[in-house]
Backbone as a printed PyTorch tensor [residue, N CA C, xyz], in Angstrom:
tensor([[[-13.0040,  -9.2200, -20.4170],
         [-12.8600, -10.4580, -21.3860],
         [-11.4910, -10.7010, -21.8450]],

        [[-11.4520, -11.8100, -21.7690],
         [-10.1590, -12.5100, -22.1480],
         [ -9.8510, -12.7310, -23.3200]],

        [[ -8.9460, -12.1550, -24.3110],
         [ -8.7750, -12.7860, -25.2980],
         [ -7.9070, -14.3100, -26.2260]],

        [[ -8.5220, -14.6100, -26.9410],
         [ -7.5200, -15.6420, -27.5930],
         [ -5.7810, -15.4910, -27.6340]],

        [[ -5.7860, -14.2160, -27.3450],
         [ -4.0590, -13.9030, -27.9620],
         [ -3.5450, -13.9680, -26.2010]],

        [[ -4.3610, -13.5420, -25.1030],
         [ -4.0330, -13.6820, -23.9140],
         [ -3.9080, -15.1100, -23.4740]],

        [[ -4.6860, -15.9450, -24.2620],
         [ -5.0320, -17.5950, -23.9380],
         [ -3.3430, -18.1120, -24.5180]],

        [[ -3.5010, -17.8400, -25.1530],
         [ -2.0210, -18.4410, -26.4620],
         [ -0.6640, -17.8980, -25.6970]],

        [[ -0.7110, -16.5400, -24.9910],
         [  0.6980, -16.1770, -24.5530],
         [  0.8310, -16.1500, -23.1110]],

        [[ -0.3180, -16.5620, -22.6840],
         [  0.0280, -17.4230, -21.0480],
         [ -0.3500, -18.6770, -21.0530]],

        [[ -0.3040, -19.7180, -21.8700],
         [ -0.5760, -20.5560, -21.9410],
         [ -1.3970, -21.3060, -21.3630]],

        [[ -2.7750, -20.7470, -21.0130],
         [ -3.8830, -21.4160, -20.4950],
         [ -4.6370, -22.6690, -20.7160]],

        [[ -5.0920, -23.2150, -20.2280],
         [ -5.3750, -24.7790, -20.6180],
         [ -6.7550, -24.3520, -19.9840]],

        [[ -7.7580, -24.6590, -21.2480],
         [ -8.9400, -24.5700, -21.0860],
         [ -9.7260, -25.6790, -20.9870]],

        [[ -9.6030, -25.7820, -19.2130],
         [-10.4240, -27.3590, -18.5600],
         [-11.1620, -26.1090, -17.2640]],

        [[-12.0300, -27.0880, -16.6530],
         [-12.4850, -26.4540, -15.6480],
         [-11.6090, -25.6410, -14.4400]],

        [[-10.3040, -26.2380, -14.2550],
         [ -9.5980, -25.3230, -13.4940],
         [ -8.8850, -24.2980, -13.9320]],

        [[ -8.6840, -24.5540, -15.6380],
         [ -8.1340, -23.2700, -16.4710],
         [ -9.1340, -22.4470, -16.3200]],

        [[-10.2630, -22.5110, -16.2820],
         [-11.1950, -21.4090, -16.3790],
         [-11.1860, -20.1840, -14.9010]],

        [[-10.9980, -21.1520, -14.0710],
         [-10.3020, -20.2770, -12.6540],
         [ -9.4060, -19.6450, -12.9990]],

        [[ -8.1670, -20.1660, -13.4290],
         [ -7.2020, -19.4180, -13.7960],
         [ -7.5980, -18.0840, -14.3660]],

        [[ -8.0800, -18.0540, -15.5470],
         [ -8.4850, -17.1230, -16.3830],
         [ -9.1250, -16.0150, -15.6730]],

        [[-10.0980, -16.4060, -14.9460],
         [-10.7290, -15.1110, -13.6340],
         [ -9.8880, -14.4880, -13.1280]],

        [[ -8.7770, -15.7860, -12.2540],
         [ -7.7300, -14.9640, -11.3470],
         [ -6.9410, -14.2330, -12.3100]],

        [[ -6.5410, -14.2900, -13.4860],
         [ -5.8430, -13.4980, -14.1030],
         [ -6.2680, -12.5170, -14.2460]],

        [[ -7.5510, -12.5120, -14.6070],
         [ -7.7530, -10.9950, -14.9970],
         [ -8.2900, -10.2870, -13.4010]],

        [[ -8.3930, -10.4270, -12.0620],
         [ -8.2490,  -9.9900, -11.2240],
         [ -7.2380,  -9.2920, -11.7220]],

        [[ -5.9170, -10.3860, -10.9300],
         [ -4.3550,  -9.6800, -11.1620],
         [ -4.4840,  -8.4730, -12.2630]],

        [[ -4.8350,  -8.4110, -13.3680],
         [ -4.9510,  -7.1970, -14.1690],
         [ -5.5940,  -5.8810, -13.2770]],

        [[ -6.7020,  -6.1840, -13.2080],
         [ -7.1730,  -4.9920, -12.3210],
         [ -6.4500,  -4.5940, -11.2920]],

        [[ -6.0980,  -5.4400, -10.1070],
         [ -4.8600,  -5.0790,  -9.1470],
         [ -3.9640,  -4.5270,  -9.6500]],

        [[ -3.1050,  -5.0940, -10.8880],
         [ -2.0470,  -4.5390, -11.2650],
         [ -2.0190,  -2.8450, -11.5530]],

        [[ -3.4600,  -2.3710, -11.8730],
         [ -3.4950,  -1.3630, -12.2250],
         [ -3.5140,  -0.3380, -11.0490]],

        [[ -4.2930,  -0.9430, -10.3480],
         [ -4.9360,  -0.1540,  -8.7500],
         [ -3.5200,  -0.1520,  -8.0450]],

        [[ -2.3630,  -0.6750,  -8.0990],
         [ -0.9290,  -1.1260,  -7.5570],
         [ -0.2050,  -0.7020,  -8.5310]],

        [[  0.3260,   0.1370,  -9.4400],
         [  1.4930,   0.0300, -10.5320],
         [  2.8480,   0.2590,  -9.5310]],

        [[  2.9970,   0.4780,  -8.5740],
         [  4.1860,   0.7560,  -7.8700],
         [  4.6110,  -0.3310,  -6.2900]],

        [[  3.9130,  -1.2790,  -6.6530],
         [  3.4370,  -2.2600,  -6.0930],
         [  5.1930,  -2.2770,  -4.9580]],

        [[  6.2240,  -2.5640,  -6.2070],
         [  7.2840,  -2.9920,  -5.3460],
         [  7.2560,  -1.7670,  -4.3450]],

        [[  7.2850,  -0.7330,  -4.2250],
         [  7.7450,   0.1520,  -3.1970],
         [  7.3950,   0.0060,  -1.8860]],

        [[  6.0170,  -0.7600,  -1.8580],
         [  5.6620,  -1.3690,  -0.1910],
         [  6.4820,  -2.7220,   0.0120]],

        [[  7.9210,  -2.8830,  -0.6660],
         [  8.4340,  -4.3120,   0.0840],
         [  9.4330,  -3.9760,   0.3600]],

        [[ 10.2380,  -4.3500,   1.0680],
         [ 11.8060,  -4.5430,   1.1080],
         [ 12.6740,  -5.4770,   0.6970]],

        [[ 13.5910,  -5.8000,   0.5180],
         [ 14.1190,  -7.7150,   0.3100],
         [ 15.4860,  -7.3180,   0.8940]],

        [[ 15.8670,  -9.0280,   1.2000],
         [ 16.9930,  -8.8590,   1.3010],
         [ 18.1710, -10.1850,   0.6920]],

        [[ 19.2010, -10.5390,   0.1950],
         [ 19.7570, -11.5450,  -0.1600],
         [ 20.3160, -12.2680,   0.5780]],

        [[ 20.2660, -13.7250,   0.3980],
         [ 20.9440, -14.8020,   1.3940],
         [ 22.4060, -14.1940,   1.3350]],

        [[ 22.7450, -15.1370,   1.7940],
         [ 24.6100, -15.5970,   2.3830],
         [ 24.9220, -16.3580,   1.7660]],

        [[ 26.2070, -16.6750,   1.3550],
         [ 26.5520, -17.5030,   0.1590],
         [ 27.4050, -18.5550,   1.3420]],

        [[ 27.0660, -19.1950,   2.0490],
         [ 27.1760, -20.2880,   3.2800],
         [ 28.0600, -21.4340,   2.2460]],

        [[ 29.6910, -21.3850,   3.1300],
         [ 29.8930, -22.7860,   1.7850],
         [ 29.1850, -24.1430,   2.3490]],

        [[ 29.5770, -24.7790,   1.2950],
         [ 28.9730, -26.3530,   1.7510],
         [ 29.9630, -27.2070,   2.7980]],

        [[ 31.0010, -26.7000,   2.9230],
         [ 32.0840, -27.0550,   4.1670],
         [ 30.8130, -26.9960,   5.3610]],

        [[ 30.5650, -25.6940,   5.4120],
         [ 29.4500, -25.5410,   7.0190],
         [ 28.3570, -26.1010,   6.8010]],

        [[ 28.1500, -26.8260,   6.0240],
         [ 26.5790, -28.0170,   5.9440],
         [ 26.6550, -29.1070,   7.5180]],

        [[ 26.0220, -29.3130,   8.3560],
         [ 25.9620, -29.9040,   9.0210],
         [ 25.4090, -31.1500,   8.8580]],

        [[ 24.6630, -31.6510,   7.6810],
         [ 23.7830, -32.1590,   7.2810],
         [ 24.3750, -33.3590,   7.4310]],

        [[ 25.7540, -34.1450,   7.2360],
         [ 26.0940, -35.6780,   7.3170],
         [ 26.3270, -35.7360,   8.7090]],

        [[ 25.7600, -34.9890,   9.1380],
         [ 26.0010, -35.5250,  11.2020],
         [ 24.3320, -35.4850,  11.3890]],

        [[ 23.7150, -36.5020,  11.2920],
         [ 22.3510, -36.9000,  11.6340],
         [ 21.9790, -36.8460,  13.3600]],

        [[ 22.9300, -36.9230,  14.0600],
         [ 22.7630, -37.0850,  15.6390],
         [ 22.5560, -35.7290,  16.1860]],

        [[ 23.3560, -34.2940,  15.4180],
         [ 23.4920, -33.2460,  15.6530],
         [ 21.7850, -32.5570,  16.0680]],

        [[ 21.9710, -32.2080,  17.1640],
         [ 20.5730, -31.9350,  17.2870],
         [ 20.4580, -30.1650,  17.1070]],

        [[ 21.1910, -29.5550,  17.3380],
         [ 21.3560, -28.2300,  17.0040],
         [ 21.5200, -27.7230,  16.0140]],

        [[ 21.1060, -27.8540,  14.7590],
         [ 21.2600, -27.3470,  13.8470],
         [ 19.9790, -26.4200,  13.1090]],

        [[ 20.3850, -25.5360,  12.0300],
         [ 18.9560, -24.8730,  11.3260],
         [ 19.2610, -25.0970,   9.6040]],

        [[ 17.9560, -25.5490,   9.4390],
         [ 17.2590, -25.5950,   8.0140],
         [ 18.1540, -24.6250,   7.2180]],

        [[ 18.5170, -24.5450,   5.6960],
         [ 19.0850, -24.0100,   5.1720],
         [ 18.2660, -23.5730,   4.0270]],

        [[ 17.9080, -22.5170,   3.5620],
         [ 16.9790, -22.6630,   1.7430],
         [ 17.3050, -22.1110,   0.9430]],

        [[ 17.5650, -22.9120,   0.0160],
         [ 18.0000, -22.8010,  -0.9710],
         [ 17.6560, -22.1770,  -2.7430]],

        [[ 18.4730, -22.4570,  -3.2930],
         [ 17.4450, -22.1690,  -4.8880],
         [ 16.3650, -23.3270,  -5.1530]],

        [[ 17.2240, -24.0390,  -5.2440],
         [ 16.3300, -25.4090,  -5.0130],
         [ 15.0640, -25.8280,  -4.6750]],

        [[ 15.0310, -25.0410,  -2.9830],
         [ 14.4700, -25.4350,  -2.4360],
         [ 12.8860, -24.4100,  -2.8270]],

        [[ 13.2070, -23.2250,  -3.6320],
         [ 12.3000, -22.1780,  -4.0530],
         [ 12.2970, -22.7620,  -5.4130]],

        [[ 12.4790, -23.3040,  -6.4530],
         [ 12.2690, -23.9130,  -7.8320],
         [ 11.6830, -25.0360,  -7.4490]],

        [[ 11.7820, -25.7460,  -6.5830],
         [ 10.7920, -27.1350,  -6.3550],
         [  9.6770, -27.2620,  -5.4970]],

        [[  9.1690, -25.9540,  -5.1950],
         [  7.9850, -25.7070,  -4.1810],
         [  6.9030, -25.0630,  -5.0280]],

        [[  5.8070, -25.4190,  -5.7890],
         [  4.7730, -25.1070,  -6.1720],
         [  4.4960, -23.9580,  -6.0050]],

        [[  4.1150, -23.6560,  -4.2350],
         [  3.3480, -22.6540,  -4.0200],
         [  3.9610, -22.1200,  -2.6230]],

        [[  4.5920, -23.1280,  -1.2830],
         [  4.5040, -22.9280,  -0.5170],
         [  5.9540, -24.0290,   0.3020]],

        [[  7.1440, -23.0460,   0.6690],
         [  8.4900, -23.8640,   0.7740],
         [  7.5250, -24.2410,   2.5110]],

        [[  8.0110, -25.9460,   2.1450],
         [  7.2660, -27.0600,   3.4350],
         [  8.3970, -28.1530,   3.6090]],

        [[  8.2320, -28.7900,   5.4790],
         [  9.1200, -29.3890,   5.8230],
         [  9.5490, -30.9160,   4.9900]],

        [[  8.9340, -31.1600,   4.1950],
         [  8.9370, -32.1780,   3.9490],
         [  9.8970, -32.2630,   2.5140]],

        [[ 10.2980, -31.4520,   2.3440],
         [ 11.2060, -31.1040,   1.1880],
         [ 12.2800, -30.9680,   1.6650]],

        [[ 13.6910, -31.4090,   0.9980],
         [ 15.1820, -31.8670,   1.5060],
         [ 15.9640, -30.4100,   1.5180]],

        [[ 16.5180, -30.3950,   2.9450],
         [ 17.0630, -29.3140,   3.3320],
         [ 18.5990, -29.7700,   3.3920]],

        [[ 19.7630, -28.6370,   3.3170],
         [ 20.6750, -28.6430,   3.9660],
         [ 20.2620, -28.2240,   5.1950]],

        [[ 21.6910, -28.4180,   6.2080],
         [ 21.4980, -27.6920,   7.7350],
         [ 22.7410, -27.0610,   8.0260]],

        [[ 22.5850, -26.0830,   8.7620],
         [ 23.8070, -25.4440,   9.8600],
         [ 23.7030, -25.9940,  10.6190]],

        [[ 24.4840, -25.2760,  11.2960],
         [ 24.9700, -25.4160,  12.5450],
         [ 23.9900, -24.0630,  13.6480]],

        [[ 23.4830, -24.7010,  14.5680],
         [ 22.9900, -23.3050,  15.7860],
         [ 23.7320, -22.0750,  15.6980]],

        [[ 25.2170, -22.5130,  15.9970],
         [ 25.9090, -21.6490,  16.2670],
         [ 25.8580, -20.0850,  15.4170]],

        [[ 25.2940, -20.4820,  14.0680],
         [ 25.1950, -19.3820,  13.0370],
         [ 24.2490, -18.5650,  13.3490]],

        [[ 23.4950, -19.0090,  14.7320],
         [ 22.2550, -17.8750,  15.2410],
         [ 22.3790, -16.3290,  15.4830]],

        [[ 23.5730, -16.6740,  15.9080],
         [ 24.2670, -15.6650,  16.7660],
         [ 25.1240, -14.6290,  15.2730]],

        [[ 25.7170, -14.9890,  14.6770],
         [ 26.8460, -14.9940,  13.2820],
         [ 25.8430, -14.1440,  12.6020]],

        [[ 24.7950, -15.2220,  12.0710],
         [ 24.5300, -14.7460,  10.8950],
         [ 22.7760, -14.6430,  10.7220]],

        [[ 22.5370, -13.8850,  12.1730],
         [ 21.4230, -13.7000,  11.9870],
         [ 20.7050, -12.7920,  10.9670]],

        [[ 21.1350, -11.6890,  10.3230],
         [ 20.7170, -11.0360,   9.3480],
         [ 19.9330, -12.1690,   7.9500]],

        [[ 20.6540, -13.1550,   8.2400],
         [ 19.9150, -14.0210,   7.1080],
         [ 19.2690, -15.4030,   7.3440]],

        [[ 18.0540, -15.0600,   8.7890],
         [ 17.7480, -16.0870,   9.3040],
         [ 15.9930, -15.3390,   8.8690]],

        [[ 15.1590, -16.2380,   8.2590],
         [ 13.9220, -15.9730,   8.1140],
         [ 13.0160, -16.0390,   9.2360]],

        [[ 12.5260, -15.2010,   9.8470],
         [ 11.7210, -15.0270,  11.2130],
         [ 10.1450, -14.3610,  10.9900]],

        [[  9.7980, -14.1310,   9.6440],
         [  8.5710, -13.9250,   9.6670],
         [  8.4130, -14.5500,   8.0330]],

        [[  6.8020, -14.0670,   7.6540],
         [  6.2940, -14.8060,   6.3820],
         [  7.0290, -13.5600,   5.1160]],

        [[  7.3220, -14.4720,   4.0410],
         [  8.3770, -13.8470,   2.8460],
         [  7.8590, -14.4350,   1.7210]],

        [[  7.6440, -13.9050,   0.4350],
         [  7.9180, -14.3370,  -0.5500],
         [  9.5870, -14.2430,  -0.7400]],

        [[  9.7330, -15.6100,  -1.2320],
         [ 11.0480, -16.2710,  -1.8920],
         [ 11.1820, -16.1900,  -3.2660]],

        [[ 12.5700, -15.3080,  -3.9920],
         [ 12.3450, -15.3680,  -5.5170],
         [ 14.2070, -16.1670,  -5.7350]],

        [[ 13.4990, -16.4780,  -6.6850],
         [ 14.9220, -17.5920,  -6.9170],
         [ 15.4830, -16.6300,  -7.9020]],

        [[ 17.0200, -16.1410,  -7.7300],
         [ 18.1020, -15.3270,  -8.5790],
         [ 18.6190, -16.0690,  -9.8030]],

        [[ 17.9370, -16.9230, -10.2410],
         [ 18.6390, -17.5450, -10.7500],
         [ 17.0730, -18.0420, -12.3560]],

        [[ 17.5240, -18.3590, -13.7760],
         [ 16.7100, -18.3390, -14.3970],
         [ 16.6340, -17.3480, -15.2230]],

        [[ 17.3340, -16.1970, -14.8930],
         [ 17.3090, -14.6990, -15.2880],
         [ 15.9340, -14.4950, -16.2800]],

        [[ 16.0510, -14.1680, -17.1870],
         [ 15.2140, -13.7100, -18.2930],
         [ 14.4680, -14.7020, -19.1260]],

        [[ 14.5240, -16.0370, -18.6930],
         [ 13.1590, -16.8850, -18.9110],
         [ 12.3110, -16.5640, -18.1810]],

        [[ 11.5620, -16.1950, -18.5610],
         [ 10.0720, -15.8410, -17.7270],
         [  9.2280, -17.0780, -17.8130]],

        [[  9.3550, -18.2990, -18.3290],
         [  8.5000, -19.1940, -18.1430],
         [  8.9010, -20.2560, -16.8740]],

        [[  9.9780, -20.0080, -16.4120],
         [ 10.0540, -20.9780, -15.0030],
         [  9.6130, -20.0870, -13.5500]],

        [[  9.4260, -20.8030, -13.0540],
         [  8.5490, -20.3100, -11.4710],
         [  9.7810, -20.0540, -10.9680]],

        [[  9.8330, -19.0520, -10.3460],
         [ 10.6900, -18.6970,  -9.1240],
         [ 10.6930, -17.9680,  -8.2870]],

        [[  8.8160, -18.1800,  -7.6810],
         [  8.8970, -17.6160,  -6.4180],
         [  7.9230, -19.1950,  -6.1460]],

        [[  8.3960, -18.9750,  -4.0740],
         [  7.6370, -19.7970,  -2.8400],
         [  7.3320, -19.0800,  -1.9770]],

        [[  6.5840, -19.1030,  -1.1800],
         [  6.0810, -18.4100,  -0.1660],
         [  6.4110, -19.2380,   1.3640]],

        [[  7.1270, -18.3950,   2.1580],
         [  7.9610, -18.9150,   3.2230],
         [  6.7610, -18.3940,   4.5370]],

        [[  5.9880, -19.4070,   5.3630],
         [  4.9120, -18.4250,   6.0760],
         [  5.3920, -19.0070,   7.1770]],

        [[  6.8970, -19.3360,   7.7280],
         [  7.5500, -19.5460,   9.0690],
         [  7.1380, -20.4040,   9.3790]],

        [[  6.9100, -21.7310,   9.1560],
         [  6.6340, -22.7840,   9.8100],
         [  7.9660, -22.7840,  10.4430]],

        [[  8.9750, -22.9390,  10.3980],
         [ 10.1200, -23.1850,  11.1070],
         [ 11.2660, -21.8270,  10.6380]],

        [[ 12.3110, -22.5710,  11.6840],
         [ 13.5590, -20.9340,  11.4090],
         [ 14.1320, -21.7020,  10.3390]],

        [[ 14.8570, -20.9760,   9.3750],
         [ 15.8050, -21.4700,   7.7850],
         [ 16.7770, -20.3020,   7.8090]],

        [[ 17.7500, -20.3350,   7.4810],
         [ 18.7110, -19.5540,   6.7710],
         [ 18.0770, -19.3890,   5.3200]],

        [[ 18.7530, -18.4940,   4.6670],
         [ 18.5530, -17.8850,   3.5580],
         [ 19.8740, -18.1190,   2.2310]],

        [[ 20.1790, -19.0080,   2.0090],
         [ 21.1410, -19.3150,   0.8900],
         [ 21.5290, -18.0630,  -0.2660]],

        [[ 22.2630, -18.1360,  -0.6190],
         [ 22.9710, -16.8260,  -1.7890],
         [ 21.9720, -17.3720,  -2.7710]],

        [[ 21.3920, -16.3900,  -3.7880],
         [ 21.0420, -16.7770,  -4.9780],
         [ 19.6020, -16.6450,  -4.8740]],

        [[ 19.1630, -16.8400,  -3.7220],
         [ 17.7920, -16.2130,  -3.3760],
         [ 17.4430, -14.9410,  -2.2210]],

        [[ 16.5960, -14.4820,  -2.7400],
         [ 15.9770, -12.9960,  -2.3780],
         [ 14.9060, -13.6860,  -1.4160]],

        [[ 14.5370, -12.9900,   0.1590],
         [ 13.2230, -12.9950,   0.5080],
         [ 12.5730, -11.5320,   0.3770]],

        [[ 11.0980, -11.2350,   0.4370],
         [ 10.3050,  -9.9400,   0.2480],
         [  9.3190,  -9.6560,   1.5100]],

        [[  9.8140,  -9.1370,   2.1000],
         [  8.5120,  -8.6870,   3.1920],
         [  7.7490,  -7.4150,   3.0090]],

        [[  6.7040,  -6.8160,   3.7280],
         [  6.1170,  -5.3880,   3.5200],
         [  6.7950,  -5.0050,   4.2510]],

        [[  6.6940,  -3.7150,   3.7780],
         [  7.3920,  -2.0530,   4.8830],
         [  6.5100,  -1.8500,   5.8570]],

        [[  4.9260,  -2.2510,   5.5460],
         [  4.0430,  -2.1290,   6.1570],
         [  3.3270,  -3.0210,   6.2720]],

        [[  2.5030,  -3.8350,   7.2200],
         [  1.9900,  -5.0550,   6.8380],
         [  0.7320,  -5.2760,   6.1880]],

        [[  0.3450,  -5.4570,   5.1540],
         [ -0.9200,  -5.4030,   4.3360],
         [ -1.2660,  -6.4930,   4.1110]],

        [[ -2.0910,  -7.5550,   4.8320],
         [ -2.5360,  -9.0700,   4.3790],
         [ -2.9340,  -8.7320,   2.3630]],

        [[ -3.6970,  -8.2580,   2.3990],
         [ -4.1380,  -8.2590,   0.6910],
         [ -3.6190,  -7.9940,   0.1650]],

        [[ -2.5630,  -7.2700,   0.1360],
         [ -1.6540,  -6.2080,  -0.7220],
         [ -0.8410,  -7.3800,  -0.4360]],

        [[  0.0340,  -8.3570,   0.4550],
         [  0.5480,  -9.4150,   0.5310],
         [  0.3010,  -9.9610,  -0.8150]],

        [[ -0.6050, -10.6210,  -0.1780],
         [ -1.3860, -11.9350,  -1.0940],
         [ -1.5400, -11.4770,  -2.3430]],

        [[ -1.9150, -10.5640,  -3.0300],
         [ -2.0300, -10.2640,  -4.2990],
         [ -0.4480, -10.3720,  -4.6810]],

        [[  0.4680,  -9.0570,  -3.9350],
         [  1.2960,  -9.6080,  -4.5630],
         [  2.4860, -11.1630,  -5.0730]],

        [[  1.8870, -11.6630,  -4.2190],
         [  2.2290, -13.0660,  -4.3950],
         [  1.8270, -13.9330,  -4.9520]],

        [[  0.6770, -13.8970,  -5.7010],
         [  0.2720, -13.8670,  -6.8200],
         [  0.5100, -13.6620,  -7.9880]],

        [[  0.6470, -12.3530,  -7.9900],
         [  1.3060, -11.7110,  -9.2020],
         [  2.7340, -12.0020,  -9.5710]],

        [[  3.7430, -12.5950,  -8.6110],
         [  5.1920, -13.1970,  -8.8700],
         [  4.5720, -14.4900,  -9.5650]],

        [[  3.7030, -15.3880,  -9.6090],
         [  3.3210, -15.9910, -10.2020],
         [  3.0790, -15.7800, -12.1010]],

        [[  3.1270, -14.2550, -12.3640],
         [  2.6840, -14.1680, -13.4270],
         [  3.9430, -14.0040, -14.8700]],

        [[  3.9300, -13.5080, -15.9250],
         [  4.8280, -13.5100, -16.6600],
         [  5.0350, -11.9150, -16.8380]],

        [[  4.2770, -11.0730, -16.1950],
         [  4.2000,  -9.7210, -16.1170],
         [  5.2630,  -9.4630, -15.0340]],

        [[  5.0220, -10.1750, -13.8770],
         [  6.2030, -10.0240, -12.5530],
         [  7.3260, -10.7760, -13.1990]],

        [[  7.8700, -11.9370, -13.9130],
         [  9.0390, -12.3590, -14.3820],
         [ 10.0970, -11.1460, -14.9150]],

        [[  8.7660, -10.0800, -15.7830],
         [  9.5990,  -9.6890, -16.8900],
         [  9.9320,  -8.5600, -16.1790]],

        [[  9.0770,  -8.2320, -14.8080],
         [  9.3410,  -6.8510, -14.1310],
         [ 10.3030,  -7.3140, -13.1820]],

        [[ 10.7780,  -8.6250, -12.5960],
         [ 11.7090,  -8.6630, -11.6460],
         [ 13.0370,  -8.9430, -12.5810]],

        [[ 13.2320,  -9.3210, -13.5430],
         [ 14.3430,  -9.5560, -14.8040],
         [ 14.9000,  -7.8350, -14.4830]],

        [[ 13.9040,  -6.4090, -14.9930],
         [ 14.4000,  -5.4610, -15.2090],
         [ 14.5360,  -4.6160, -14.0690]],

        [[ 13.7790,  -5.2510, -12.9240],
         [ 14.3550,  -4.1550, -11.6820],
         [ 15.4040,  -5.2220, -10.6880]],

        [[ 15.3490,  -6.1840, -10.6910],
         [ 16.6110,  -6.8770,  -9.7450],
         [ 18.0980,  -7.5430, -10.9310]],

        [[ 17.3680,  -8.5510, -11.8300],
         [ 18.6580,  -8.9630, -12.0910],
         [ 19.4030,  -8.0400, -13.1310]],

        [[ 18.7820,  -7.2770, -13.7590],
         [ 19.7030,  -6.3570, -14.2980],
         [ 20.3030,  -4.8400, -13.4200]],

        [[ 20.0490,  -4.6990, -12.7090],
         [ 20.2060,  -3.3740, -11.5690],
         [ 20.2980,  -3.5090, -10.3800]],

        [[ 19.6580,  -4.4370,  -9.9050],
         [ 20.1440,  -5.3280,  -8.4610],
         [ 20.0230,  -4.1940,  -7.7150]],

        [[ 19.2760,  -3.9710,  -6.6240],
         [ 18.8960,  -3.1790,  -5.7030],
         [ 18.3110,  -4.0790,  -4.6100]],

        [[ 18.6940,  -3.7980,  -3.5340],
         [ 18.5860,  -3.8030,  -1.8200],
         [ 18.2470,  -3.0030,  -1.0970]],

        [[ 17.2780,  -3.4540,   0.2060],
         [ 17.4820,  -2.8050,   1.3770],
         [ 17.8260,  -3.6670,   2.3830]],

        [[ 18.9170,  -3.2990,   2.9390],
         [ 19.4370,  -4.0660,   4.5040],
         [ 18.0760,  -4.1340,   5.4800]],

        [[ 18.1780,  -5.2160,   6.3350],
         [ 16.5290,  -4.2920,   7.3100],
         [ 17.5120,  -4.1810,   8.2620]]])
C-alpha cells in the first residue's frame, strides 16, 4: 500500500492517471529491490564538445548533415526524442572522425545539468529513428547484454526521485564512464 507520506514526497496527483502512476511506482519499488545493482548492467558514454562554429544548421540546402542531440533535446522531450524537435546539425564529414559520439542503437539519454535538483526530468529515450551525434553534457546509457525487460524497467526508474538521487551520487559527484 502506498502511504500518504509517499504521495506527498513524490507529488502524486490523485486522479485516474495518478492512481495508475502510484501502481506503477509500487512496481518500480519491487523491481528496485530485485535489481539493486542495475547500473552494473549498463555502460555509458558522454557526448562531445562540438563547437557552435561547426554547426551547419544555417545552411538549409545542405543535404549531407546529421542531427546533434543537445541538453535541450533531452530536457524538452517528455519521454522519447523525436524528429519534430528542433535540432542543430553537423556536417556528415564527422561520421568519419567523430563516430564514437554517433548514436546507432537504442539509448537512455541523461542530461548532465540540473545536478542535485531531483525535481527536473533529466532523461529521455532515443529509439534510434535517425542518426544523431551526442553533444556535451549529455550521456547515453546502453546495456552490456541486451535484456528488454530490464532496459525498460531501468528507463522507468530514471523518472523517479530515487534514480535522480542515485545519478547525482554516482555520476555527477564521482563521474565514471566506460568507453565503448
